[in-house]
N, C-alpha and C positions, 0 to 999 in steps of 0.2 A: 294330124299325122306327124307332128313335130318329133315325138319320141322315136317313131319308126324311121323317119328320115335321118335323124341324128345318128342312130346306131348303124343304119345302112351305109351312110357316107363313109364311115371309117372301117367297115368290115373288110374291104379289099386291102386295107393298110395293115392288118393285124401282123403279118409276117415282118414287115418293115418296122412296125412299132416294137415288136419283140426284140429285133436286133438293136434298136436304138437304146432300149433300157436294159440290155444284156440278159434277156430271158428267152426261153423257148416259146414256140408258137403254142404248145399245149398249155403253158402257164398263162399266156395271154388270153386263153379262153375263159379264165376267171373274170375277165372284163364283162362277160355275159352275166356272171353272178352279180357283178356290180350293177348291171342294167336291171336285173330282177330285184335287187335291193331297193333301187330307186322306184321301181314300179310298185313294190309292196308298201313302202312307207309314204309315197307321194299322195295317193288318194285320201288317206286318213288326215293328212295335214291340210290338203286343199279343200276337203269337205268342210272342215271347221272354219278355215279362213274365208271361204266363199260364203258361208252362212252368216258370218259376223260382219264382213266388210263388203260383200257383194262379189258377183262373179268376175267382173272385169278387173278389179283390183287384185284378185287372186291370180288371174291369168298374167297380169303384168309382173307379179312377184315371181311366178314360175319362169317367165322369159328371162328375167334378170338372173335367176339362179342358173339357168341353162348357159347363159353367156359366161358366168363365173366359172362353171365347170369346164367350159371350153378353154378359158384362159389357163386354168390349172393344168389341163392336158398339154397345152402349148409349153407351159413352164416345165412340165415333166420331160418333154422332148429336149428342151434346152439343158436341163439339169441331169438328164439320163436317169430319172428316178422312177422306179416301178410303183413305189408307194404313192407318190404324187399322182401318177397316171390313174391308179385304181381309185383314189379319192376323187379325182377330177371326173371320172366316168360315173361315179355314184351321184355326185352333185349335178352333173349334166343331165342324167336320166331322171333324177328326182325333180329337177326343174321342168324338163320337157314333158313329163307325165301329166302336167296340168292341162295339156291340149285335149286329150281324149276324155279325161275325167270330167272336165267342166263343159265341154261342148255337148256331150251327151246329156249332161245335167240341164243345160240351157234348153235343149230340145224338149226334155221332160217338163221344164217349167212352163213352156208355151203350148204344148200339144197333148191331146189325149192318146191313149195307148195305141189305138188302131192307126192313127196318123203318124205316131212317133216311130213305128217300125219302118215306114217308108222314108221318113226324114233321116233316121239313123242310117239307112242304106245309102241315101244320097250323100250324107256327110262322109261316110266311110269309103266313098269313091276315091278319096285322097289316098287311102291305104292301097288302093289298086294301082295307082299311077306313080305317086311320088317315091316310094321306096326303091323301085327299079331304076328310076331316073337318078336317085341318090347314089346307088351303087355304080352306075355308069359314070356319073360326074366324079365320084371318088376315084375311080379307075383312071379317068382322063387326067385328073389333078396329079396322080402319082406318076404318070408318064411324063409330066411336065416339070415336076419339082418335088419338094419335101412333103411328107404326110402332114406336117404342121399346118399347111394351107387348108386342109380339110376342116380343121377346127376354126380357122378364120372364116371360112364359108358359113359354118354354123352360126357364128356370131353375127355375120351380115344378115343371115336368114332371120334371126331373132329380132334384129333391129327393124327389118321389113315388117315383121308381124306386129311389133309394138306400134308402128305407124298405122298399120291396117286396123288396129283395134277400134278406131273411131267409127268404123262401119258396123260394129256389133252393138246391139241394144243391151242395156242392163236389165236382165230378166228377174232378178231378185236383189234389190238394193241392200237389204239387211234382214237377217233372221236370227233367232236365239242360237247361241252356241249349244250344239247337242251332238251326240254320237248316235249310232243306230239304236233304235228301241229294242227291248228284249222281245217284243212281239214279232218283229221282223226276223230276229235271230232264231226264233222257234219255228219258222216256216221252212218245211222241207224244200219247197220250190225255190226259195232264195238260195239255199246251199247247193242245190242241183244246178242252178244258174251259174253260181260261182265256179263250180267244178267244170262246167262246159266252157266258160270263158277262160279258165286256166288251161284247158285242153287246147283251145284255139291259139292262145298266145304262146303256150309252151311249144307247140309244133313250129310256130313262126320263129321263135328264138333259138330252138334247137337247130333249125336249118341255118340260121345266121351264124351260129357258133361253129358249126362243122364244115359248111361248104367252102369257106376260104382255104382251110387246110386240105380238104379233099381235092378241090379243083386245082389249086395253085401248087400244092406240094406233092400230092400223090398222083394226080392225073396230068400234071405239068401244063396246065392251061395258062396262056399268057394273059396279062392284065386286061388288055383291050377286049379280047374275046370273053373274058370273065365278066366284064362290064356289060357287054351286049347280051350274053346268055342270062344275066341276072334279070333282064326284062321279061323273060319267059314266065317265071313265077308271078310277076306283076300282071302279065296278060291273063293268067289264070284267075288272079284276084279280080281283075276287071270284068271278066266273063261271069264269075260267081256273083259279083256285086250287081251286075246288070240283071242277072236272074233273080237276085234278092229283091231288087226294086220292082220287078215284074210281079213276083209272088206276093209282095207285101200288100198289094191292093186286092189280092184274091184269096189268100189263105190266112188262117190264124197263125200267130207266131210259133206255137208249139208244132204245128204241122211242118212249117219251114225248117225248124230245128231238126226234126226227124229226117227230112229229105237231105239236108246238108250233111248230117252224120252218115247217112247211107253212101253218099257220093265220096266223102272223105275216107270211109272204111274201105270201099272198093279201090280207091286210088292207092292207099297205103298197102293193101294186100297185093296189088299188081306190082308195086315197086319192090316189095319184099321178094316175090316170086322171081322177078326179073334179075334182081341182084344175086339170088341163090343160083340161078340158071347160068349166068355168065357175068364176067367182069363188066360193070357199067362204064359207059363213056360219060364225060362231063355233060354233054348235050342231053343224054337220056335222063340223067339225074334231074336236070333242070326241068325237063318236060314232065316227069312224074310229080315233082313238087308243084308245078303249075296245075296239074290235075287235082292234087290234094287241096290246093288253095281255092279251087272252085267250090268244093264242099265247105271248107272253113269259112269262106266269105259269105255263104248262104246262112251259116249258123250265127255269125257275129251280130248283125243288127237285130235278128229275131230274139236271140237270148238276152241281149242288152235291154230290149224292150220288156221282156218277161221279168227280168230281175228288178227293174225300176218301177214297173207299173203299180205294185201295191204299196210303194213307199212314199210317204209325205216328204221326208227328208232325203230328197234324191241326191244331193251333193255327197252326203256321207254314204248312202247306199251304193 
């Protein structure tokens, strides 16, 4: 969950970061684009690196890049440079992306598809807990001092993870360098899996991009309440993940994807109707996002399992 935690930690600080580099809050939403650039490029790089040098070496490289990106963001605050901040966020997310990419790969290295769905759901519990804690911690840090401390915390977190890597086994010491085979790219199921994963992560990052501006600027929520309310979507992820763990032992992955899509569509429809009916409060928005996250979190481990199951080169897949 490193990438999610890193982005959630600084999301409450977007208005202050905008003021520090002399830009509007709307301009700072391009930092979400920086996040997505890192997420897009990261898996291709880490797949090849992990195949050639092993999973753990690739994870260490990602953690070092994350710390470098955080240092660039601190430097941007000192120099009041928007360009340095944008590059820092790209490098930070590029590095942090190693977590989800290679942990799911390591699960695939060690388990068969039926068991992998349950393991993926257990691993993704971190997405249900830590992002909300990250927003709350970021909000508390902002009430006590500068937003630069948020990136100091990210560096400390990476150092903790580097020390903790000794507890992980090396599941694939070395493999030939290779990208995805054309056979995989010709499978419709693989592309549909990619589309569904894009839907899940797209909803997550759209929310992270917009909710600070909506809650803090338009609905005038204070920072501390924003931090506490941000745990409601995480509660929805926790509930959805618990359901996913329960269903993984009983249903095939595709059935769980259909169920999660149904829940997410109903939640999105209810949110749309409510917002058209009356002006929403900050609390109501967080509750609806929590309901949406229940469906998305049921989809995530199931679709990740479906996408990786037919692929020998799981790191690149």
